[in-house]
C-alpha positions in Angstrom: 30.5 92.2 10.3 27.8 90.9 8.6 24.2 89.8 9.7 25.6 86.5 8.6 28.9 86.1 10.3 26.9 87.4 13.6 24.6 84.7 13.8 27.3 82.0 13.2 29.6 84.0 16.0 26.7 83.9 18.4 26.2 80.4 17.1 29.7 78.9 17.7 28.5 80.8 21.8 25.7 79.0 22.1 27.5 75.4 21.5 30.4 76.3 23.5 27.9 76.8 26.3 26.2 73.5 25.8 29.6 71.2 25.4 30.8 72.9 29.2 27.5 71.7 30.9 29.2 68.5 31.6 28.6 65.2 33.6 29.0 66.3 37.3 30.3 63.2 39.4 29.1 62.5 42.6 30.2 60.5 45.1 27.2 58.8 44.9 26.7 56.8 48.5 23.2 58.4 49.3 21.2 57.4 45.8 19.4 61.0 44.8 16.3 61.3 42.8 13.7 64.2 42.4 10.4 65.1 41.5 9.6 67.5 38.1 9.3 70.5 40.0 11.9 71.2 41.9 13.1 72.2 38.0 10.9 75.0 37.8 8.2 75.3 35.1 8.4 75.7 31.0 10.5 72.4 30.7 9.6 69.3 29.1 10.0 66.0 30.8 13.3 65.7 28.3 14.9 68.5 29.5 14.0 67.4 33.0 16.0 64.2 32.7 18.2 65.6 30.5 19.4 67.6 33.2 18.3 65.5 35.3 21.1 63.1 34.8 24.2 65.4 33.8 23.6 66.6 37.7 24.0 63.0 39.0 21.2 61.9 40.2 19.2 58.8 39.6 16.0 59.2 38.8 12.5 61.1 38.8 9.8 60.4 41.5 6.2 60.4 40.7 6.5 60.1 36.7 3.5 59.3 35.2 3.6 56.0 32.7 3.5 57.5 29.5 6.9 59.3 30.1 9.1 56.0 31.9 11.0 55.6 28.4 12.3 59.0 28.3 13.8 58.6 31.7 14.8 55.0 30.4 16.1 57.3 26.9 19.0 59.0 30.2 19.1 56.2 32.1 17.1 57.1 34.6 14.5 55.1 36.7 10.8 55.8 38.4 12.3 55.9 41.7 8.8 55.7 43.2 5.8 55.6 41.5 2.3 57.5 41.2 -0.6 54.8 42.7 -4.1 54.1 41.6 -7.2 53.5 42.5 -7.2 56.5 45.5 -6.0 59.3 46.8 -4.6 61.7 49.4 -7.8 62.6 51.4 -9.7 59.5 50.1 -7.1 56.6 50.7 -6.8 53.3 52.0 -7.6 53.8 55.6 -11.5 52.9 54.7 -11.9 49.3 54.9 -15.6 49.5 52.9 -13.1 51.3 49.3 -10.4 48.5 49.2 -12.3 46.2 47.2 -12.6 49.5 44.5 -8.7 50.3 45.7 -7.0 47.1 45.2 -7.4 45.8 41.4 -6.4 48.9 39.9 -3.4 49.7 43.1 -2.4 45.9 41.3 -2.1 46.7 38.0 0.2 49.9 38.8 2.4 48.0 40.8 2.8 45.3 37.6 3.5 48.6 35.5 5.8 49.6 38.1 7.6 46.3 38.9 7.8 45.7 34.5 9.6 49.7 34.4 12.3 48.5 37.0 10.4 51.2 39.6 11.4 50.0 43.3 8.9 51.6 44.7 5.1 52.7 44.8 3.6 55.4 46.9 0.4 54.4 49.1 -1.5 57.0 50.9 -3.3 56.7 54.3 -6.1 59.2 53.5 -7.9 61.4 55.8 -9.7 60.5 59.5 -13.0 62.5 58.8 -13.5 60.7 61.9 -12.0 57.4 61.9 -9.7 56.9 64.8 -6.5 56.5 64.4 -6.3 53.0 65.9 -9.1 52.0 63.2 -7.4 53.5 60.6 -4.2 52.0 61.6 -5.6 48.3 61.6 -7.8 49.3 57.9 -4.5 50.5 56.6 -2.6 47.6 57.6 -5.5 45.4 56.3 -5.2 47.1 52.3 -1.5 46.1 52.8 -1.3 42.5 53.5 -3.8 42.5 50.9 -1.3 43.3 48.5 2.2 42.6 50.3 2.5 39.4 48.7 2.3 40.7 45.5 5.5 43.6 45.7 7.0 40.7 47.8 6.7 38.7 44.3 7.6 41.8 42.1 10.4 43.2 44.0 8.4 46.6 44.5 8.7 48.2 48.0 4.8 50.3 48.9 5.4 53.4 50.6 3.2 54.1 52.7 3.3 58.4 52.9 4.0 60.3 56.7 2.4 64.1 55.5 1.9 67.0 57.8 -1.6 67.4 58.9 -0.5 71.2 60.2 0.1 73.0 57.9 -0.3 71.5 54.2 -2.9 68.7 54.3 -5.4 68.9 56.9 -6.9 65.6 58.9 -4.5 63.5 56.9 -3.8 60.3 58.8 -0.7 59.1 58.3 0.8 62.0 60.0 3.3 61.0 62.9 6.3 58.2 62.6 5.2 56.1 65.6 1.3 55.9 63.3 3.5 54.9 60.7 5.2 52.4 62.1 2.5 51.0 64.1 0.8 49.7 60.3 4.5 48.7 59.9 4.5 46.4 62.5 0.8 45.2 61.7 1.9 44.2 58.2 5.3 43.2 58.2 6.8 42.8 55.4 9.9 43.8 53.2 8.2 45.3 50.7 6.0 47.7 52.8 7.8 50.5 54.6 7.0 54.4 55.2 8.1 57.3 52.7 9.5 59.1 55.6 9.5 63.0 53.7 11.6 64.9 55.8 9.6 68.5 54.8 6.6 67.0 56.8 8.1 65.7 59.9 10.0 68.4 60.5 6.6 70.2 61.0 4.8 67.5 63.0 7.0 66.1 65.3 11.2 67.9 64.6 14.0 65.1 66.3 14.5 63.9 62.7 17.9 62.6 63.1 16.9 60.7 66.3 13.7 59.6 64.4 15.1 58.3 61.6 18.0 56.3 63.4 15.4 54.5 65.7 12.9 53.4 62.4 15.2 52.9 59.4 14.2 49.4 59.1 11.0 50.6 58.0 12.1 53.6 56.0 12.2 52.7 52.4 12.0 55.9 50.5 13.3 59.7 52.1 11.6 63.0 50.2 13.4 66.4 51.1 12.2 70.2 50.6 13.2 72.9 53.1 11.4 74.6 56.5 9.5 76.8 56.2 7.5 77.5 52.8 8.9 74.0 51.2 11.3 75.6 49.1 15.1 74.9 48.2 17.1 72.8 51.0 19.9 75.5 51.4 21.1 77.9 54.3 18.3 79.6 54.2 15.7 77.4 55.8 16.0 75.2 59.7 16.7 71.9 58.2 20.2 71.0 58.0 20.9 68.5 55.4 23.8 67.3 55.5 24.2 66.0 58.8 20.7 64.2 58.4 22.0 63.0 54.9 25.2 61.4 56.6 22.9 60.1 59.4 20.6 58.3 56.9 24.1 56.5 54.5 25.6 55.8 58.8 21.9 54.3 59.0 23.1 51.9 56.4 19.9 52.8 54.3 20.5 51.7 50.3 17.1 52.9 49.1 16.9 56.5 46.8 16.6 60.3 48.9 13.9 62.4 46.5 14.0 66.0 47.0 10.8 67.6 46.1 10.4 71.5 46.4 9.4 74.2 44.5 12.0 76.6 43.8 13.1 80.0 44.6 16.2 80.2 43.0 17.4 79.5 39.6 16.3 75.4 39.4 19.5 74.2 38.0 21.6 75.7 40.4 19.3 74.9 43.7 19.3 71.6 41.8 22.9 71.0 41.7 22.9 73.0 45.0 20.8 69.9 47.5 22.9 67.1 45.7 25.9 68.8 46.5 24.4 68.7 50.3 23.3 65.5 50.1 26.2 63.4 48.3 27.9 63.2 51.9 
């Protein structure tokens, strides 16, 4: 075999491998998306979007504005958009910062709507000694300032629940009951919770019962395995298939997004995660 013919054979084998990577058909009762971190390191946004679309995902979470055209190219949505004007530690629970936060947040929401994004994230911020009652009042005050725009644009503002025990010490929106209290104070169909299953497993457990009791206040879900925030397979303590079934049975029509750091092959792990939740 000559060097030229060897490259021709190898090239043909490579094409056969690529063509074998056919789109995966899903039941699709639960619309799924993922964060870019699920796809491991070293992949471009175009490579991630291509694999996400092939595997049957509907979009990608927390993708910046500059990459939205790539998602559109592959038929994907930015399923929850990054926020603006505040951060995880310095959030909307500080009333004195509301004027500073409002303008960039409104601008980000308008851009999200123009891109067809269903959701935009918002964060409470850390307590730093702020009583929970006052923090809830302050968060509700900010959300009441921007809810009319969200309602007009058809974008849901999602206040994220995070754990303050392991990953985000002192974060204020760290229990479902606290988040639901804020939702009741705002009382808008376009202001809901981002229920992160991994984080709430750490803080509360009792995941399925909590979801069923509060589904009307939940606008988006995140997944990850616990402990470790890795794959959602049988290597960890959460049983995601009945969780996904409970979400669907509750009449939820939004998105469930995978947000974990893979320890195994990222594409195989992603495929497995989607299978588990494709009830």
